[in-house]
N, C-alpha and C positions, 0 to 999 in steps of 0.2 A: 504494500500500500504506500503510495507516495503522498507527499505533501503538496497542497495546492500552490505553495510558494514557488515550487519548481515548474509550475504550468505557465502558459502564456496568459497574462492578466492585463487588464486595462492599465495604462501608464500612470493614471492619477492615484493609484493605490500603492502603498509601500509594503513590500513583502520580503525584503532581504534581511538576513541576519548579518551583524557585523562580523568581519573576518579578522582573525588574529595572525594572518600571514605576515611574515617579516618581523614579528615581535619575538624577542628572546624568551619572554615569559608569557604564557597564555593568560588572558584576562577572564575572570569569572563574570559573565554577563548575567544580568538579572533574569531569572526564570521562575515561573510558578512551579511549586513542587507539590502543593496539596490544595484542592478546591474545598473551601469550607462552607460556602453558601451560594446558592444560585437562585435568583428570582428573575422574572422576565426582564432581560436586557441589562442585568447586573450580575457580576461575578465577584465574590470575595474569596481571596486566596492567600495562602501562606507562601512567601517567596524565599528563594535561596539567600536573600539579603538579610533574613531574620525579621522580616516585616509582614504584617497582615495588611493587604491593600485591596481596595475595591475599584473595579472597572465598571463604569456606567456607559453603555453603548448607545446613547441618545443620538449623537451625530452620525455614527455608523448606521444606525437604524434607518435614517433618511436615505443614506447612500444605498443600502440594501434594496430599497424599493425600486431603484433604477438598475439594479445589477442582478441579472438572472443567476449568477453564480452563488450569491449570498441571500437571495430572496427567501429561501426556505427558513432562514434563521428568524424571520419575522413571526413565525409560528412559535408561541411560547413553549409548547411541548417539545419542539425540536431544539430551541435555544437551551432549554433546561437540561438537555442531554449532553452538555459540554463535558469534555474530558481533557486531560493533559496527555497529548500525544507528541512525541519528539520535542518535549520541553516548550510546548505552545498550547494555548487554549484552542481546542479543536473539536470538530463535529464530524463523526464518521458515518452518520446517517442523516439524510440519504447520501449515499456515495455520489461523487461528482465524476462524470465520465467526459474526458476530453481526448479526442482522437484515439479512442480505444483504450485509454489508460484511465484507471480509477484513482481519485484523489480525495483526501479529506479537506474540509474547509478549516483553515486555521489562521491565526494572527501572529505577527511578529512579536515575540515576547518583549523585546527591548522597547518597542513602540507602546505596547500595553503597559509596561512599567512606567514609562514617562507620562502616560495619560491617566494613570491610576491615582486614587486618593489614598493617602496614608491613613490607616485606621489605628495601628499600633506598631511600635518598633521594639524589637528585642535586641540585646547584644548577641549577635549570632555565635560569637566565640563561647559565651557563657551558656547559651542554650545547648550547643553541641557538647561543651565540657560537662555539664550536669548530666546530659543524656548518656554520654559514653561512660562516665564514671559509675553511674547508677547501674547501667547494663552490665558492666564488667564485674562489679561487686555482686550483683544478683546471680551472675554465672559462676561466682566463686573463683574468679581468675585474678592473678596478680598482673601488674603492668608488664612484667617480664614474660609471663605466659601468653598474654594477649599479643605482645610483640612478636614472640616466636611463631605463633599461629598465623600472623598476618605478614611477617617479613619486615615489620617496622621495629625500630629500636624501642626499648622501654622508655628511653629518654624522650622520644617523639610522642609516645602515648601519654607520658606525664605532661608534656607541653600542651597537648590537646585538652587533657582533663583540667588543666589550670587556666585554659583560655588564653594562653600567651603565644599561640601560633595560629595561622590561618589554615583552614582545611577546606578542600573542595568537596562538594556533595558526593562526587564519585568516589573519593577516598573514604568518606564516611560509610557509604554503601558497601564498599569493599571490606572495610573493617568489620562491619556488622555481619555480612554474609560469610566471610572467611573466618573471622575470629569467634563468632557466636553461632554460626550455622543457621542464621535467621535472615529474614528479609525485613527491611525497614518500612514500617507503616506508621504514618504520622496522623494523629487525630487532633481535632480542635481541642479536646480535653488535655492532650499531651502538651500542646502549645501553651494553653492557659496555666497548666501546672508549672511549667518551666519559667513562667514570667515572674 
């Protein structure tokens, strides 16, 4: 399944993700990681920046009326079926067919981030630090044991747990999957508890 961003679209719409080509260190672009609430034409989500943000699609709603690609999103039932696919707000039903290829309707996450309203900000380092330390202790592991399971040093695990180093969401997912043998699922309650 492809993303509609890779399809041919009207030139007045922005669908490109920023590229980190040529940069020595990749930049962590804002991405939604958990949808918390959806109502017609509004999405509230937890972002990898440690923030809860709300997107209100009033302006886009008017554009969708004139755009056959996005007109189905005017139906509240369809709109409320939003998911996060490839780090974007996306709708995979109904599928969009262009020249024999099927696409999901989605939005550029950096544009959604810029146009969103901040609801609540957390210190992401402390959110991850508390989560990782609690999970490690619950699993009965030392920092050294978790480090051996994941291939990271106990010093790095300690820095994450103290909130003194940055961590990419992919690294956190890897630590959870490899170190604990679990998958990471984040609920609104988890976010509120960590705050």
